[in-house]
C-alpha positions as CSV (number, residue, x, y, z in Angstrom):
1,M,15.4,-26.0,28.0
2,A,12.3,-27.7,27.0
3,R,11.2,-29.1,24.0
4,W,8.4,-28.4,24.0
5,T,5.8,-25.4,25.6
6,P,2.8,-24.7,25.3
7,N,2.0,-21.3,23.7
8,A,5.5,-20.6,22.8
9,R,3.8,-18.3,19.8
10,G,1.9,-16.3,22.7
11,R,5.2,-15.9,24.4
12,L,6.8,-14.6,22.0
13,E,4.0,-11.8,21.8
14,T,3.7,-11.0,24.7
15,A,7.4,-10.9,25.8
16,A,7.9,-8.8,22.7
17,L,5.8,-5.9,23.4
18,E,7.0,-6.3,26.5
19,L,10.9,-5.5,25.4
20,Y,9.2,-2.9,22.0
21,D,7.9,-0.9,24.6
22,E,10.4,-1.2,27.7
23,H,13.0,-0.2,25.5
24,G,11.8,0.7,22.2
25,Y,11.9,-1.5,18.8
26,D,14.0,-0.7,17.1
27,Q,16.4,-2.1,20.8
28,A,15.2,-5.0,21.3
29,T,16.6,-7.8,20.0
30,V,15.5,-11.9,19.3
31,T,17.7,-12.7,21.5
32,Q,16.3,-10.8,23.9
33,I,13.2,-11.6,23.4
34,T,13.7,-15.6,23.2
35,E,15.1,-15.3,26.4
36,R,12.5,-13.4,28.2
37,A,9.9,-16.3,26.4
38,G,12.3,-18.9,28.0
39,L,12.6,-20.3,24.1
40,T,15.5,-20.1,21.0
41,E,15.5,-18.1,18.6
42,R,14.9,-21.3,15.9
43,T,11.5,-21.0,17.3
44,F,11.5,-17.1,17.1
45,F,11.2,-17.9,14.1
46,R,9.5,-21.2,13.4
47,H,6.6,-18.7,14.4
48,F,8.0,-14.9,12.7
49,A,9.8,-14.1,9.8
50,D,11.4,-11.3,11.8
51,K,10.4,-8.8,14.8
52,R,7.6,-6.5,13.0
53,E,5.1,-9.7,12.4
54,V,4.9,-9.7,16.4
55,L,2.8,-7.2,16.2
56,F,1.0,-8.0,12.7
57,G,0.6,-11.6,12.8
58,G,-3.1,-11.2,13.1
59,S,-3.0,-9.1,9.7
60,Q,-4.4,-12.0,7.6
61,L,-6.3,-14.2,9.9
62,L,-8.6,-10.1,10.0
63,Q,-8.3,-10.2,6.8
64,D,-9.5,-13.5,6.2
65,H,-12.3,-13.5,8.0
66,L,-13.7,-9.6,7.4
67,V,-13.4,-11.4,3.5
68,E,-15.3,-14.0,4.2
69,R,-18.1,-12.3,5.4
70,V,-18.3,-9.7,2.5
71,T,-17.9,-13.3,0.6
72,D,-20.9,-14.6,2.2
73,A,-23.1,-12.2,2.8
74,P,-26.9,-12.2,1.1
75,P,-26.9,-11.9,-2.6
76,S,-29.2,-8.6,-2.3
77,A,-27.1,-6.6,0.0
78,A,-25.3,-3.1,-1.7
79,P,-21.7,-3.1,-1.7
80,W,-22.2,-0.7,1.3
81,E,-24.3,-3.1,3.6
82,A,-21.9,-6.1,3.6
83,M,-19.1,-3.9,4.2
84,T,-20.3,-3.1,7.0
85,A,-22.4,-6.5,8.3
86,A,-18.5,-7.5,7.8
87,L,-16.1,-5.0,10.2
88,S,-19.4,-5.2,12.7
89,T,-18.3,-9.0,12.8
90,A,-14.4,-8.2,13.2
91,G,-14.2,-8.3,16.9
92,D,-15.0,-11.7,16.8
93,V,-10.9,-12.0,15.9
94,L,-9.8,-8.9,18.2
95,P,-7.7,-9.2,20.6
96,A,-9.1,-10.4,23.9
97,D,-6.3,-8.3,26.0
98,R,-7.6,-5.1,25.3
99,E,-4.6,-3.7,27.1
100,Y,-2.3,-5.8,25.0
101,S,-3.8,-4.4,22.1
102,R,-3.6,-0.4,23.7
103,L,0.7,-1.6,23.9
104,R,0.8,-2.8,20.0
105,Q,-1.0,0.4,19.2
106,R,1.5,3.0,21.1
107,V,4.3,0.7,20.0
108,I,3.3,1.0,16.1
109,A,2.8,4.5,17.5
110,A,5.8,5.3,18.6
111,H,8.0,3.7,15.3
112,P,8.3,5.6,11.5
113,G,8.4,1.8,9.6
114,L,5.9,0.2,12.0
115,M,3.6,2.4,10.8
116,E,4.2,3.0,7.4
117,R,3.9,-1.4,8.1
118,E,0.9,-0.4,9.5
119,L,-0.9,1.9,6.5
120,I,0.4,-1.1,4.2
121,K,-2.0,-4.4,6.3
122,L,-5.4,-1.3,6.0
123,A,-4.8,-0.2,1.4
124,T,-3.2,-4.9,1.4
125,L,-6.9,-5.3,4.0
126,S,-8.8,-2.0,1.8
127,E,-7.4,-3.8,-1.6
128,A,-8.7,-7.4,-1.0
129,L,-12.2,-6.8,0.6
130,A,-12.2,-4.5,-3.2
131,D,-11.9,-7.9,-5.0
132,A,-14.8,-9.6,-2.4
133,L,-16.9,-7.1,-3.1
134,Q,-15.5,-7.2,-7.5
135,R,-16.2,-11.3,-7.4
136,R,-19.9,-10.2,-6.4
137,G,-20.1,-8.4,-9.7
138,I,-19.5,-5.1,-8.4
139,A,-17.5,-2.4,-10.7
140,A,-14.4,-1.7,-9.9
141,R,-14.3,2.2,-8.8
142,T,-17.2,1.4,-6.9
143,A,-15.8,-1.4,-4.2
144,H,-12.3,0.2,-4.4
145,L,-14.5,3.6,-2.4
146,A,-16.0,1.1,0.2
147,A,-13.1,-0.6,0.7
148,D,-11.5,2.6,1.3
149,T,-14.3,3.6,3.3
150,A,-14.9,0.5,5.7
151,I,-11.5,0.9,5.8
152,A,-11.6,4.6,7.3
153,V,-14.5,3.6,9.6
154,F,-12.6,0.3,10.8
155,K,-10.4,2.8,11.9
156,A,-12.5,4.5,14.5
157,A,-14.4,2.2,14.8
158,F,-10.9,-0.1,16.3
159,T,-9.3,3.0,17.8
160,R,-12.0,3.7,20.1
161,W,-12.5,-0.4,20.4
162,L,-9.6,0.6,23.2
163,E,-10.5,3.8,24.3
164,T,-14.1,2.5,26.6
165,P,-13.0,-1.1,27.6
166,E,-17.2,-0.3,28.8
167,Q,-18.2,-0.7,24.7
168,S,-17.5,-4.5,24.1
169,D,-19.5,-4.7,21.5
170,F,-17.4,-3.7,19.0
171,A,-21.0,-4.1,15.7
172,T,-21.7,-0.9,17.4
173,L,-18.5,0.7,17.6
174,V,-18.9,0.0,13.9
175,R,-22.6,1.3,13.5
176,E,-21.8,3.8,15.5
177,A,-18.5,5.5,12.9
178,S,-19.8,4.6,10.1
179,E,-22.9,7.0,11.2
180,E,-20.6,9.6,11.4
181,Q,-18.9,9.2,7.9
182,R,-23.0,9.3,6.8
183,V,-24.1,12.0,8.7
184,I,-19.8,13.7,7.0
185,V,-20.9,13.1,3.4
186,G,-24.4,14.4,3.9
187,G,-26.1,10.9,3.5
């Protein structure tokens, strides 16, 4: 086996996702993943703490991106305005291959432990967004409500993004979900 091969992380992600889909998350092993990717287990653990992280490795990138956008919003931006502006840019960090994201969601939905991990990641994202709003001087209760609401809007927009391949503009999906949320609360 060669000492260095390009895109090891991507190859491991692809191999893992294929195996999770074919055999189920619990049945797929790190050994199978690395064999399919043509890499070593040592390489796997250089990129991922465990086989769950293959599915959640992009969470930190998304969180950092959104928190930075909230932080950089104009000082005059209201909490919801800062939050939706940030969410509208999430498409910048979503995988270009939407089929990969669909497969990832299917694997997560089929496994209760992965669903739990997904919810933990979303709660962590909500907390980070609330912290960003609080650093902007927003009261804690208001910041948490805005962040939790933003997660609901993000989830709705992301689900539509997966379901509508012809709609590539994530910002439009965020605006639509935000408008529906506004109508639901009667605003």
